[in-house]
DODOMAR-473291 format. One line per 10 residues: number of its first residue (from 1); for each residue x, z, y of N, C-alpha, C, O. Coordinates in steps of 0.1 Angstrom, whole numbers, plus 5000, padded with zeros to 4 digits. Example, Ala and Ser with C-alpha at 12.3 -4.5 7.8 and 13.67 -1.06 7.14 Angstrom:
2
1 = 5132:5078:4943:5123:5078:4955:5132:5078:4967:5142:5085:4967; 5128:5071:4978:5137:5071:4989:5129:5079:5000:5134:5080:5011
END
This chain:
370
1 = 2374:6969:4432:2377:6981:4428:2381:6983:4412:2376:6981:4401; 2392:6989:4415:2401:6993:4401:2394:7000:4388:2387:7009:4391; 2394:6997:4380:2388:7001:4370:2394:7007:4355:2406:7007:4352; 2385:7011:4347:2396:7017:4332:2409:7005:4330:2409:6993:4331; 2419:7014:4327:2428:7004:4320:2429:7002:4309:2436:6992:4306; 2421:7012:4299:2419:7013:4284:2407:7017:4282:2402:7025:4290; 2399:7012:4270:2384:7018:4268:2386:7032:4264:2395:7035:4256; 2376:7040:4269:2378:7053:4261:2369:7052:4245:2360:7043:4242; 2371:7061:4238:2369:7060:4224:2354:7064:4230:2348:7071:4239; 2351:7054:4218:2333:7056:4215:2330:7072:4209:2321:7079:4213
11 = 2337:7075:4200:2332:7088:4196:2346:7100:4197:2356:7097:4189; 2346:7108:4202:2357:7120:4204:2356:7126:4191:2347:7124:4183; 2367:7135:4189:2365:7145:4179:2359:7158:4179:2351:7158:4188; 2358:7169:4172:2351:7176:4174:2353:7187:4186:2364:7193:4186; 2346:7190:4195:2352:7198:4206:2359:7210:4203:2366:7216:4212; 2357:7216:4188:2366:7230:4187:2379:7226:4180:2387:7233:4173; 2380:7213:4184:2395:7209:4180:2402:7197:4191:2406:7186:4189; 2401:7206:4208:2410:7199:4217:2422:7191:4213:2422:7179:4211; 2432:7200:4210:2444:7193:4207:2446:7180:4198:2457:7175:4195; 2433:7176:4195:2437:7164:4182:2434:7152:4193:2439:7141:4189
21 = 2429:7152:4204:2429:7137:4212:2436:7139:4227:2434:7150:4233; 2444:7129:4232:2450:7131:4243:2443:7136:4254:2430:7135:4253; 2448:7141:4265:2443:7144:4278:2440:7133:4286:2450:7127:4289; 2431:7129:4288:2422:7118:4298:2426:7120:4312:2422:7130:4318; 2433:7111:4317:2441:7114:4332:2438:7102:4340:2441:7091:4338; 2430:7107:4352:2429:7090:4362:2436:7100:4377:2436:7111:4381; 2442:7088:4380:2450:7090:4394:2445:7082:4400:2440:7071:4396; 2446:7089:4418:2437:7084:4428:2447:7087:4436:2450:7098:4441; 2454:7073:4438:2461:7072:4455:2463:7058:4459:2464:7048:4451; 2464:7056:4472:2460:7043:4479:2473:7037:4475:2474:7024:4477
31 = 2483:7042:4471:2496:7031:4471:2499:7028:4458:2503:7037:4450; 2497:7015:4454:2500:7009:4444:2515:7011:4435:2516:7009:4423; 2524:7015:4443:2540:7019:4436:2539:7030:4432:2543:7030:4420; 2532:7042:4437:2534:7053:4434:2521:7055:4422:2524:7062:4413; 2509:7051:4421:2503:7044:4407:2510:7041:4399:2511:7049:4390; 2517:7033:4399:2526:7025:4387:2536:7035:4380:2538:7036:4367; 2543:7043:4391:2553:7051:4388:2544:7065:4379:2547:7071:4368; 2538:7066:4384:2526:7080:4376:2520:7076:4366:2515:7085:4358; 2517:7062:4363:2515:7057:4350:2523:7057:4339:2521:7058:4327; 2534:7054:4346:2549:7051:4334:2552:7065:4333:2556:7066:4321
41 = 2551:7075:4338:2552:7090:4334:2541:7094:4324:2545:7099:4313; 2528:7092:4328:2520:7094:4318:2520:7091:4305:2520:7099:4295; 2522:7075:4307:2519:7073:4297:2535:7073:4283:2538:7066:4273; 2540:7081:4288:2554:7082:4279:2552:7093:4272:2561:7094:4263; 2541:7105:4271:2535:7113:4268:2525:7110:4258:2515:7104:4261; 2527:7114:4244:2518:7111:4236:2506:7118:4235:2497:7112:4229; 2504:7130:4242:2493:7138:4244:2484:7132:4257:2473:7136:4260; 2491:7123:4264:2483:7119:4279:2478:7104:4277:2483:7096:4269; 2467:7103:4285:2465:7089:4283:2457:7086:4297:2448:7093:4301; 2463:7075:4302:2454:7073:4316:2443:7064:4312:2444:7054:4305
51 = 2432:7070:4319:2418:7065:4315:2414:7053:4330:2407:7043:4329; 2419:7057:4340:2416:7055:4354:2428:7052:4363:2438:7060:4363; 2427:7042:4369:2438:7044:4381:2433:7035:4395:2431:7023:4396; 2430:7045:4403:2424:7038:4417:2429:7040:4426:2437:7050:4427; 2427:7029:4439:2428:7034:4452:2420:7044:4460:2424:7048:4471; 2413:7046:4455:2404:7053:4465:2393:7064:4461:2388:7065:4450; 2389:7074:4473:2381:7084:4466:2368:7077:4462:2362:7082:4452; 2364:7067:4469:2350:7059:4466:2351:7059:4451:2343:7064:4443; 2363:7053:4449:2364:7043:4437:2365:7053:4424:2361:7050:4412; 2371:7066:4427:2376:7079:4418:2358:7082:4416:2355:7084:4404
61 = 2350:7081:4424:2333:7085:4426:2329:7080:4417:2322:7083:4407; 2333:7070:4422:2321:7054:4411:2328:7057:4395:2321:7061:4386; 2340:7056:4394:2344:7062:4380:2339:7067:4371:2337:7064:4359; 2338:7083:4380:2332:7096:4374:2319:7096:4371:2314:7105:4365; 2314:7086:4376:2297:7086:4376:2295:7078:4362:2284:7077:4356; 2305:7074:4357:2303:7065:4340:2311:7072:4333:2308:7070:4321; 2322:7080:4336:2332:7080:4321:2335:7095:4327:2333:7099:4338; 2341:7103:4312:2346:7118:4313:2360:7110:4316:2364:7099:4313; 2365:7125:4324:2380:7127:4326:2385:7139:4325:2377:7148:4328; 2393:7142:4323:2401:7158:4317:2408:7163:4331:2405:7174:4336
71 = 2418:7153:4336:2426:7156:4346:2424:7147:4358:2427:7136:4355; 2422:7148:4369:2422:7142:4382:2436:7146:4391:2439:7156:4396; 2442:7131:4391:2453:7133:4399:2451:7130:4414:2448:7118:4415; 2452:7136:4425:2443:7129:4439:2451:7134:4447:2453:7146:4449; 2458:7120:4453:2462:7121:4470:2455:7128:4480:2443:7129:4479; 2463:7132:4489:2455:7134:4503:2452:7125:4509:2440:7120:4509; 2462:7120:4518:2461:7111:4528:2459:7097:4519:2467:7091:4512; 2448:7093:4522:2443:7081:4519:2433:7075:4527:2424:7082:4530; 2433:7062:4532:2421:7053:4541:2407:7055:4535:2403:7054:4523; 2401:7057:4545:2388:7061:4545:2384:7076:4541:2388:7084:4549
81 = 2377:7081:4530:2377:7093:4524:2389:7100:4522:2395:7094:4513; 2397:7113:4529:2410:7114:4525:2407:7126:4512:2398:7134:4511; 2417:7125:4504:2415:7136:4493:2409:7152:4496:2402:7157:4487; 2411:7157:4507:2405:7167:4513:2391:7169:4513:2384:7179:4509; 2386:7157:4518:2370:7155:4520:2368:7152:4506:2360:7160:4501; 2373:7144:4497:2370:7140:4492:2365:7149:4478:2356:7147:4471; 2376:7162:4477:2378:7171:4466:2364:7178:4464:2360:7176:4452; 2356:7185:4470:2346:7187:4464:2335:7180:4460:2327:7186:4454; 2333:7166:4463:2324:7158:4458:2333:7152:4439:2327:7149:4429; 2347:7153:4442:2350:7150:4430:2347:7159:4418:2343:7155:4407
91 = 2349:7173:4422:2349:7186:4414:2335:7185:4409:2333:7186:4397; 2324:7182:4419:2310:7179:4413:2307:7168:4402:2301:7168:4392; 2314:7161:4409:2310:7147:4401:2320:7145:4383:2318:7138:4373; 2329:7154:4386:2339:7151:4373:2336:7165:4365:2345:7168:4357; 2326:7171:4365:2319:7179:4356:2331:7192:4354:2334:7201:4362; 2336:7191:4342:2351:7200:4337:2363:7196:4340:2373:7203:4338; 2363:7186:4344:2379:7182:4351:2385:7191:4357:2378:7199:4363; 2398:7191:4358:2406:7196:4368:2411:7190:4375:2415:7180:4370; 2414:7191:4390:2421:7185:4402:2434:7189:4402:2436:7201:4403; 2443:7180:4402:2456:7183:4403:2459:7176:4421:2455:7164:4423
101 = 2465:7183:4431:2464:7174:4440:2479:7170:4445:2485:7178:4453; 2485:7158:4442:2497:7156:4443:2501:7149:4458:2497:7137:4460; 2507:7155:4466:2509:7151:4480:2521:7156:4487:2526:7166:4481; 2527:7150:4500:2537:7152:4505:2534:7163:4514:2542:7171:4521; 2521:7163:4513:2513:7176:4524:2517:7188:4515:2518:7199:4521; 2519:7188:4504:2521:7202:4497:2530:7208:4496:2530:7219:4490; 2545:7202:4503:2560:7203:4505:2556:7221:4514:2546:7224:4520; 2567:7228:4510:2567:7246:4515:2554:7250:4517:2551:7254:4528; 2545:7248:4508:2533:7256:4511:2523:7255:4521:2516:7264:4525; 2524:7241:4525:2517:7238:4537:2500:7243:4540:2498:7247:4528
111 = 2492:7244:4545:2480:7248:4546:2471:7238:4542:2460:7242:4539; 2474:7225:4542:2465:7216:4532:2468:7219:4516:2460:7217:4507; 2479:7225:4515:2476:7229:4496:2468:7243:4495:2462:7247:4486; 2470:7250:4506:2460:7261:4502:2444:7257:4507:2435:7263:4501; 2442:7249:4516:2428:7242:4518:2423:7238:4501:2415:7243:4493; 2431:7229:4500:2427:7223:4487:2425:7233:4474:2416:7232:4465; 2436:7242:4476:2428:7254:4462:2419:7262:4464:2413:7268:4455; 2415:7265:4480:2404:7273:4483:2389:7261:4481:2378:7266:4482; 2392:7245:4479:2383:7242:4477:2379:7241:4466:2368:7236:4464; 2388:7245:4455:2386:7248:4441:2396:7232:4434:2393:7228:4423
121 = 2405:7228:4441:2416:7222:4434:2423:7231:4422:2422:7243:4425; 2428:7228:4413:2432:7238:4401:2444:7241:4403:2447:7253:4402; 2456:7231:4408:2467:7230:4411:2472:7220:4424:2465:7211:4428; 2484:7225:4428:2490:7215:4437:2505:7212:4437:2514:7221:4435; 2508:7201:4438:2527:7196:4434:2528:7186:4446:2521:7176:4448; 2538:7191:4452:2546:7179:4461:2551:7167:4458:2559:7167:4449; 2547:7158:4463:2548:7143:4460:2559:7140:4465:2558:7139:4477; 2576:7136:4456:2587:7136:4460:2588:7120:4467:2581:7111:4465; 2598:7121:4475:2602:7109:4481:2606:7096:4471:2609:7098:4460; 2607:7084:4477:2608:7073:4467:2624:7075:4460:2634:7078:4466
131 = 2621:7072:4447:2634:7072:4440:2637:7088:4436:2649:7092:4433; 2627:7096:4435:2627:7108:4428:2617:7113:4421:2614:7125:4421; 2609:7102:4413:2600:7106:4407:2604:7107:4391:2595:7107:4383; 2615:7108:4388:2617:7105:4376:2626:7124:4375:2626:7132:4384; 2632:7125:4360:2640:7136:4360:2629:7148:4359:2620:7148:4350; 2633:7158:4369:2625:7170:4366:2611:7169:4371:2602:7176:4366; 2608:7160:4384:2594:7159:4389:2586:7154:4376:2575:7159:4374; 2591:7143:4367:2578:7139:4355:2579:7151:4348:2568:7155:4345; 2591:7159:4343:2587:7172:4334:2576:7178:4338:2564:7179:4333; 2581:7185:4352:2570:7195:4358:2558:7186:4358:2548:7191:4352
141 = 2556:7172:4365:2541:7170:4366:2534:7168:4351:2522:7171:4351; 2539:7165:4340:2536:7162:4322:2533:7176:4319:2526:7176:4309; 2537:7188:4323:2537:7201:4318:2523:7206:4327:2514:7212:4321; 2522:7203:4342:2515:7206:4347:2500:7202:4343:2492:7211:4342; 2496:7189:4341:2486:7180:4334:2486:7184:4323:2474:7186:4320; 2492:7187:4312:2490:7195:4298:2483:7206:4302:2471:7206:4301; 2489:7213:4306:2479:7227:4312:2469:7226:4313:2462:7231:4304; 2462:7218:4323:2451:7218:4331:2440:7211:4322:2428:7214:4321; 2449:7200:4314:2440:7192:4303:2438:7199:4290:2432:7193:4281; 2441:7213:4287:2440:7223:4279:2446:7218:4267:2440:7217:4257
151 = 2456:7215:4269:2466:7211:4257:2480:7215:4262:2484:7211:4273; 2487:7222:4255:2482:7227:4242:2476:7242:4245:2469:7246:4236; 2478:7252:4256:2477:7263:4258:2467:7266:4259:2465:7276:4253; 2455:7261:4267:2439:7264:4266:2437:7261:4252:2429:7270:4247; 2439:7254:4244:2434:7249:4233:2434:7265:4224:2424:7267:4217; 2444:7275:4225:2445:7283:4219:2434:7293:4225:2427:7299:4217; 2431:7297:4238:2422:7302:4246:2404:7298:4242:2395:7306:4243; 2403:7283:4238:2393:7280:4233:2388:7288:4219:2376:7291:4216; 2401:7292:4213:2396:7299:4199:2395:7313:4201:2388:7319:4193; 2403:7318:4211:2399:7331:4217:2385:7334:4221:2379:7346:4221
161 = 2379:7320:4228:2364:7323:4233:2359:7328:4217:2355:7338:4213; 2361:7318:4213:2347:7319:4199:2351:7332:4193:2342:7339:4188; 2364:7338:4192:2365:7349:4184:2365:7365:4190:2366:7375:4185; 2361:7361:4209:2362:7372:4213:2352:7385:4213:2342:7385:4220; 2355:7394:4208:2341:7404:4209:2336:7407:4218:2342:7408:4229; 2322:7411:4218:2313:7413:4231:2317:7423:4238:2320:7433:4232; 2317:7423:4252:2324:7432:4262:2316:7449:4258:2304:7451:4254; 2326:7458:4260:2320:7472:4257:2310:7473:4272:2312:7466:4283; 2301:7483:4269:2292:7487:4278:2302:7495:4289:2312:7502:4286; 2297:7494:4303:2305:7500:4313:2300:7514:4315:2288:7515:4317
171 = 2309:7527:4316:2303:7537:4315:2311:7544:4328:2322:7547:4329; 2301:7545:4338:2308:7551:4348:2302:7561:4356:2291:7557:4361; 2303:7572:4358:2298:7586:4366:2292:7581:4378:2298:7575:4386; 2281:7583:4379:2274:7580:4390:2277:7585:4404:2272:7581:4414; 2289:7595:4402:2292:7598:4415:2303:7594:4416:2307:7597:4427; 2313:7586:4408:2324:7584:4409:2322:7574:4422:2311:7569:4426; 2334:7571:4427:2341:7562:4441:2350:7554:4435:2357:7555:4426; 2349:7543:4445:2358:7528:4444:2369:7536:4453:2366:7542:4463; 2379:7535:4450:2387:7540:4461:2401:7529:4463:2408:7529:4473; 2402:7521:4452:2411:7511:4454:2404:7499:4444:2397:7502:4434
181 = 2407:7485:4449:2403:7473:4440:2416:7463:4438:2419:7455:4447; 2422:7464:4429:2430:7454:4423:2430:7442:4417:2428:7441:4405; 2432:7434:4424:2429:7418:4416:2440:7410:4413:2449:7408:4421; 2441:7405:4404:2452:7393:4396:2446:7381:4396:2434:7379:4393; 2454:7373:4398:2449:7356:4396:2462:7347:4397:2472:7350:4401; 2458:7337:4393:2470:7327:4390:2463:7312:4393:2457:7309:4403; 2465:7306:4385:2458:7289:4383:2441:7292:4384:2435:7300:4376; 2437:7286:4394:2421:7288:4393:2417:7301:4402:2406:7302:4408; 2425:7308:4402:2423:7320:4409:2417:7320:4425:2409:7328:4431; 2422:7310:4429:2417:7308:4447:2404:7309:4450:2400:7318:4456
191 = 2396:7299:4444:2383:7299:4444:2377:7311:4436:2366:7316:4440; 2384:7315:4426:2373:7327:4421:2374:7342:4429:2366:7351:4428; 2384:7341:4435:2386:7351:4444:2376:7350:4459:2372:7360:4464; 2373:7339:4463:2365:7335:4473:2352:7338:4467:2345:7345:4474; 2348:7334:4456:2337:7340:4451:2334:7352:4451:2325:7355:4458; 2340:7363:4446:2341:7375:4445:2340:7381:4456:2331:7389:4458; 2350:7379:4465:2351:7383:4480:2336:7383:4487:2332:7394:4492; 2326:7369:4488:2317:7369:4491:2305:7373:4487:2294:7374:4494; 2308:7376:4474:2293:7385:4467:2298:7399:4467:2289:7407:4462; 2308:7404:4470:2312:7420:4474:2301:7428:4485:2299:7423:4496
201 = 2295:7440:4480:2287:7445:4489:2295:7452:4499:2302:7461:4496; 2292:7447:4514:2300:7454:4524:2300:7467:4529:2306:7471:4539; 2290:7473:4519:2294:7487:4519:2307:7494:4510:2309:7506:4510; 2313:7485:4504:2325:7485:4498:2335:7485:4507:2336:7476:4515; 2342:7495:4506:2352:7495:4519:2366:7499:4515:2376:7500:4523; 2364:7501:4499:2377:7503:4492:2390:7493:4497:2387:7482:4498; 2399:7494:4499:2412:7484:4497:2414:7476:4490:2412:7480:4478; 2417:7464:4490:2418:7454:4479:2434:7448:4480:2437:7440:4488; 2440:7451:4472:2453:7447:4467:2448:7436:4457:2440:7437:4447; 2455:7422:4463:2459:7411:4454:2472:7403:4449:2481:7399:4457
211 = 2471:7401:4438:2484:7396:4436:2479:7380:4431:2471:7381:4421; 2483:7366:4434:2481:7356:4433:2494:7350:4429:2505:7354:4435; 2493:7342:4421:2507:7337:4417:2507:7323:4424:2501:7313:4420; 2517:7323:4438:2520:7312:4449:2536:7316:4453:2542:7327:4451; 2540:7303:4458:2551:7306:4461:2549:7312:4475:2540:7309:4482; 2562:7320:4478:2564:7328:4491:2558:7320:4505:2551:7326:4514; 2562:7307:4505:2559:7300:4517:2543:7297:4517:2538:7291:4526; 2538:7301:4507:2520:7296:4510:2516:7309:4512:2503:7310:4512; 2522:7321:4514:2512:7335:4518:2507:7338:4528:2496:7342:4529; 2515:7335:4541:2506:7333:4552:2494:7325:4558:2486:7327:4567
221 = 2496:7315:4551:2486:7304:4550:2474:7309:4543:2463:7310:4547; 2480:7313:4529:2465:7319:4520:2458:7332:4527:2446:7334:4526; 2467:7343:4536:2461:7351:4540:2451:7347:4552:2440:7354:4554; 2455:7336:4562:2446:7332:4573:2434:7324:4565:2426:7319:4573; 2433:7321:4555:2425:7314:4549:2413:7323:4543:2401:7321:4544; 2421:7334:4534:2416:7346:4531:2404:7353:4544:2392:7356:4542; 2411:7354:4555:2407:7359:4568:2393:7355:4575:2386:7361:4582; 2392:7339:4570:2382:7332:4574:2369:7335:4565:2358:7329:4568; 2371:7344:4555:2357:7346:4546:2354:7360:4547:2345:7364:4540; 2360:7370:4555:2353:7381:4556:2359:7387:4566:2369:7383:4572
231 = 2352:7398:4568:2354:7410:4583:2366:7419:4580:2370:7427:4588; 2371:7418:4565:2380:7429:4568:2394:7422:4573:2396:7410:4575; 2402:7432:4573:2415:7427:4581:2423:7423:4568:2420:7427:4557; 2432:7416:4570:2439:7403:4557:2457:7408:4562:2462:7409:4574; 2462:7410:4553:2474:7414:4556:2484:7407:4546:2479:7406:4535; 2497:7401:4548:2505:7397:4537:2511:7411:4536:2514:7416:4546; 2513:7418:4524:2518:7433:4522:2535:7431:4527:2542:7422:4525; 2538:7445:4536:2551:7450:4538:2555:7460:4536:2547:7469:4538; 2569:7465:4530:2570:7477:4527:2570:7487:4538:2576:7485:4548; 2561:7502:4536:2556:7512:4541:2545:7507:4548:2540:7515:4556
241 = 2540:7495:4547:2522:7495:4552:2514:7504:4549:2514:7507:4537; 2506:7511:4557:2495:7517:4551:2484:7514:4545:2477:7505:4550; 2479:7520:4533:2466:7512:4528:2456:7520:4533:2455:7532:4530; 2449:7511:4542:2434:7516:4546:2424:7507:4541:2425:7495:4538; 2413:7516:4541:2400:7510:4538:2394:7498:4549:2396:7497:4561; 2389:7493:4542:2384:7478:4550:2393:7466:4550:2391:7454:4554; 2407:7469:4543:2416:7458:4547:2420:7454:4529:2419:7460:4518; 2424:7439:4532:2432:7434:4521:2446:7430:4522:2451:7424:4532; 2454:7433:4511:2469:7435:4512:2471:7422:4499:2465:7423:4488; 2478:7411:4504:2483:7401:4496:2498:7402:4490:2506:7395:4496
251 = 2502:7407:4483:2515:7403:4478:2522:7391:4480:2519:7380:4475; 2534:7395:4487:2543:7382:4491:2547:7376:4479:2545:7381:4467; 2555:7363:4482:2557:7355:4469:2571:7358:4460:2575:7352:4450; 2575:7369:4468:2590:7376:4461:2592:7388:4461:2602:7394:4464; 2578:7392:4458:2580:7409:4455:2566:7412:4450:2556:7406:4453; 2568:7421:4439:2554:7428:4436:2549:7438:4444:2556:7448:4447; 2536:7438:4448:2528:7447:4453:2525:7459:4449:2514:7458:4443; 2530:7470:4450:2524:7486:4447:2522:7495:4455:2527:7493:4467; 2516:7505:4452:2513:7518:4463:2516:7530:4455:2514:7532:4443; 2522:7537:4463:2525:7551:4462:2518:7560:4473:2514:7556:4484
261 = 2518:7573:4467:2511:7583:4474:2523:7592:4483:2534:7595:4479; 2518:7594:4497:2530:7603:4502:2518:7612:4509:2511:7608:4519; 2518:7625:4504:2509:7634:4506:2494:7628:4505:2489:7623:4495; 2489:7629:4517:2475:7624:4516:2476:7608:4519:2465:7603:4521; 2486:7601:4521:2488:7584:4532:2491:7584:4515:2495:7592:4507; 2486:7567:4516:2489:7560:4505:2493:7550:4512:2487:7547:4522; 2506:7541:4510:2513:7529:4513:2520:7524:4506:2525:7530:4496; 2524:7510:4508:2528:7498:4499:2543:7502:4498:2548:7507:4508; 2550:7500:4486:2561:7497:4485:2561:7481:4474:2552:7476:4466; 2576:7476:4479:2576:7461:4473:2586:7464:4464:2597:7469:4467
271 = 2582:7459:4450:2594:7461:4440:2597:7448:4437:2588:7441:4436; 2612:7443:4436:2616:7435:4434:2625:7432:4419:2633:7423:4417; 2620:7442:4411:2626:7444:4397:2619:7432:4389:2607:7429:4390; 2630:7427:4382:2621:7421:4368:2612:7425:4359:2614:7436:4353; 2601:7418:4358:2592:7420:4348:2591:7416:4334:2595:7405:4332; 2588:7423:4323:2590:7414:4309:2582:7401:4309:2584:7393:4301; 2572:7400:4319:2563:7385:4317:2572:7376:4323:2571:7364:4318; 2581:7377:4334:2587:7369:4341:2580:7363:4357:2583:7354:4365; 2571:7372:4356:2563:7367:4371:2565:7375:4382:2569:7387:4381; 2564:7367:4393:2571:7375:4405:2562:7367:4417:2565:7355:4419
281 = 2551:7372:4425:2544:7385:4420:2542:7389:4406:2540:7379:4399; 2540:7399:4399:2534:7405:4389:2522:7415:4391:2523:7426:4397; 2510:7411:4384:2499:7420:4389:2500:7436:4380:2494:7446:4383; 2514:7435:4366:2514:7444:4361:2521:7455:4367:2515:7465:4363; 2531:7459:4376:2534:7466:4383:2523:7474:4395:2523:7485:4399; 2515:7463:4399:2503:7468:4410:2498:7476:4402:2499:7488:4404; 2488:7468:4388:2478:7477:4381:2488:7492:4377:2481:7503:4375; 2499:7493:4375:2501:7504:4368:2505:7518:4385:2503:7530:4385; 2508:7509:4392:2509:7519:4405:2494:7522:4410:2493:7531:4418; 2482:7514:4406:2473:7517:4411:2465:7530:4401:2456:7538:4405
291 = 2471:7529:4387:2468:7539:4378:2473:7555:4384:2466:7565:4387; 2485:7554:4385:2491:7564:4389:2489:7569:4405:2493:7581:4408; 2484:7561:4413:2480:7568:4427:2466:7568:4430:2462:7573:4440; 2455:7562:4420:2442:7562:4423:2434:7569:4410:2423:7575:4411; 2442:7566:4397:2434:7570:4388:2422:7566:4385:2422:7553:4385; 2410:7572:4382:2400:7570:4376:2390:7562:4390:2379:7555:4390; 2397:7566:4401:2393:7556:4411:2395:7543:4415:2391:7538:4425; 2404:7537:4404:2411:7524:4407:2400:7514:4399:2392:7519:4390; 2399:7500:4402:2393:7491:4398:2403:7479:4397:2410:7474:4407; 2404:7473:4383:2415:7460:4381:2402:7448:4379:2392:7449:4372
301 = 2407:7438:4385:2402:7426:4384:2409:7416:4381:2416:7412:4390; 2409:7409:4371:2418:7396:4363:2409:7382:4365:2400:7378:4358; 2414:7379:4373:2408:7363:4372:2416:7354:4364:2425:7357:4356; 2409:7341:4368:2419:7326:4360:2432:7324:4362:2436:7323:4373; 2440:7324:4351:2452:7324:4351:2459:7320:4341:2453:7322:4330; 2471:7315:4339:2479:7310:4324:2487:7323:4323:2487:7330:4333; 2493:7327:4311:2499:7337:4306:2492:7352:4303:2480:7353:4302; 2499:7360:4302:2493:7375:4303:2495:7383:4311:2493:7395:4308; 2501:7380:4324:2503:7388:4336:2488:7398:4340:2478:7393:4344; 2491:7410:4337:2482:7423:4342:2478:7428:4330:2477:7440:4329
311 = 2477:7421:4319:2473:7428:4309:2482:7441:4304:2474:7449:4297; 2489:7444:4304:2498:7458:4301:2493:7468:4316:2489:7479:4316; 2496:7461:4327:2490:7472:4337:2479:7474:4337:2476:7484:4344; 2467:7468:4331:2452:7470:4332:2451:7479:4324:2443:7488:4326; 2459:7479:4311:2457:7491:4300:2463:7504:4306:2459:7514:4299; 2469:7507:4313:2479:7517:4317:2464:7522:4327:2459:7532:4323; 2459:7517:4337:2451:7516:4347:2436:7522:4337:2431:7533:4339; 2432:7514:4326:2421:7519:4316:2424:7533:4312:2415:7541:4313; 2437:7536:4306:2442:7547:4304:2443:7559:4315:2444:7571:4311; 2442:7557:4325:2444:7566:4336:2427:7570:4340:2424:7578:4349
321 = 2417:7563:4333:2404:7567:4337:2400:7554:4348:2389:7556:4353; 2405:7543:4351:2402:7534:4357:2393:7524:4350:2391:7525:4338; 2388:7514:4359:2380:7504:4352:2382:7489:4356:2382:7485:4367; 2384:7482:4343:2389:7473:4343:2379:7456:4340:2370:7454:4332; 2382:7447:4348:2369:7438:4348:2378:7426:4342:2390:7429:4342; 2376:7413:4337:2379:7402:4335:2370:7389:4339:2358:7388:4339; 2378:7381:4341:2367:7367:4344:2362:7359:4332:2371:7355:4324; 2352:7357:4331:2344:7350:4320:2353:7339:4319:2360:7335:4328; 2352:7332:4304:2361:7322:4303:2353:7309:4308:2361:7301:4311; 2344:7305:4308:2335:7296:4309:2336:7293:4326:2333:7281:4330
331 = 2339:7303:4336:2341:7300:4350:2355:7298:4351:2358:7292:4362; 2365:7301:4344:2380:7300:4346:2384:7286:4344:2376:7278:4338; 2395:7284:4349:2402:7271:4353:2413:7272:4339:2415:7262:4332; 2417:7284:4337:2424:7283:4327:2423:7301:4325:2427:7310:4334; 2417:7303:4310:2413:7316:4306:2423:7326:4295:2420:7331:4284; 2440:7325:4306:2451:7328:4297:2454:7345:4303:2457:7353:4295; 2453:7349:4316:2454:7361:4322:2440:7371:4317:2440:7381:4309; 2432:7368:4321:2417:7375:4319:2412:7372:4303:2401:7377:4301; 2417:7365:4294:2415:7363:4281:2424:7374:4273:2420:7379:4262; 2437:7378:4280:2446:7387:4269:2438:7398:4273:2434:7405:4264
341 = 2434:7401:4286:2429:7415:4290:2416:7418:4281:2414:7429:4277; 2409:7410:4280:2395:7409:4272:2398:7409:4255:2391:7417:4247; 2408:7401:4251:2409:7405:4236:2420:7415:4232:2424:7417:4220; 2423:7421:4242:2430:7439:4241:2421:7447:4242:2423:7459:4240; 2409:7443:4246:2396:7455:4243:2398:7464:4256:2392:7475:4257; 2408:7458:4269:2408:7467:4279:2397:7465:4290:2394:7475:4297; 2390:7452:4292:2381:7450:4301:2368:7459:4297:2365:7462:4286; 2361:7463:4307:2348:7469:4304:2340:7460:4306:2328:7463:4304; 2341:7446:4311:2331:7435:4308:2338:7423:4313:2346:7424:4322; 2334:7412:4307:2339:7401:4308:2327:7390:4316:2317:7385:4311
351 = 2330:7388:4329:2319:7383:4337:2325:7372:4348:2337:7371:4351; 2316:7365:4352:2318:7354:4364:2323:7364:4376:2321:7376:4377; 2329:7358:4384:2333:7367:4396:2323:7372:4405:2323:7383:4410; 2314:7363:4409:2301:7368:4415:2294:7380:4407:2290:7389:4414; 2293:7382:4394:2287:7392:4386:2295:7405:4386:2291:7416:4385; 2309:7402:4388:2320:7413:4388:2315:7421:4403:2313:7433:4405; 2314:7410:4412:2313:7416:4425:2298:7426:4429:2297:7436:4436; 2288:7420:4422:2274:7425:4422:2278:7440:4413:2274:7451:4418; 2285:7440:4401:2286:7452:4392:2289:7462:4401:2283:7472:4403; 2302:7459:4409:2309:7467:4417:2298:7473:4429:2301:7484:4434
361 = 2286:7467:4432:2277:7469:4442:2269:7484:4433:2267:7496:4436; 2265:7477:4424:2257:7486:4413:2264:7499:4411:2257:7509:4409; 2280:7500:4412:2283:7515:4409:2283:7521:4422:2284:7533:4422; 2282:7513:4434:2283:7521:4444:2268:7526:4448:2265:7532:4458; 2262:7522:4439:2243:7529:4439:2246:7536:4431:2237:7545:4432; 2254:7540:4420:2252:7550:4411:2244:7549:4399:2239:7558:4393; 2245:7530:4397:2234:7528:4383:2242:7514:4378:2236:7503:4378; 2254:7516:4374:2262:7505:4369:2253:7502:4350:2250:7509:4341; 2252:7487:4352:2246:7484:4340:2257:7478:4328:2266:7471:4333; 2257:7479:4315:2265:7473:4305:2262:7459:4307:2267:7450:4300
END
């Protein structure tokens, strides 16, 4: 069995200063050639450190039982236990580690990538062909590892967690209806949305609009994945599609999902204008359209993700009388998007996804709690 290439430090720096130590990376791939190339890429960055390089999922689980890891780079196709089967066990054993799936199966948004994300992987990346591991791929891989390993971007979120003011109490009229639920998510958002959906009271039939940051090629596969979790009808949004109760509408990867009123009818408009935050799809236009169309009947839910997408749109929804929820930092892969909403004072409550869903159920019963 392959073991740690270097001994881990006997003493770690203060947890309040995560940027003072390197991100610990474990490689799990049955190809010695691939592992050697990835080791060279990782070793070239001073903020990263290979703590283990193993050839099987079983070896990975054995290492994780003894040593801490920040980021696991996991292949899918391996002899014995493949990466998809191993993923839930690795996530459980790895405690707070983030898993990046690196596989040729992830090319063009294949179903394996969506399945991995739904099972709790933090991110996926297509493995290039032989001779293509340098250049842009090496840069992208390094950026992904640093982000998932909480260096340097999530280090800011760590400070924000300590400085975040307590959430304001939820004040909702007992007769207020929930007319539309708009959800924004990015890295870590797929399992978070699955948890939210699993705990949502079935009597809440308000349409759900979902902006999940994924390439366009992923969207049909992701819609099918969501459909296995719910009795609701699930659609990739198309222009002119009517908004109906009991349905979920997923933003396509190349346009913003917005809703407009046409008499008593509500329908989808796809907006391809560039946003200030550079995201496409972006949650900001979605939330802004919900504010204009549904007003106080609109609910925004901001789940795990990097950046600030959704913050300005959520503020507009709150100003229109709607209610905004942000995912709590302890359950986020990256507390960027929900953190921006919480720090701006826009969120009525900052909770884990299951608790947000349960609170919406309490609205339904007319007894929302702070």
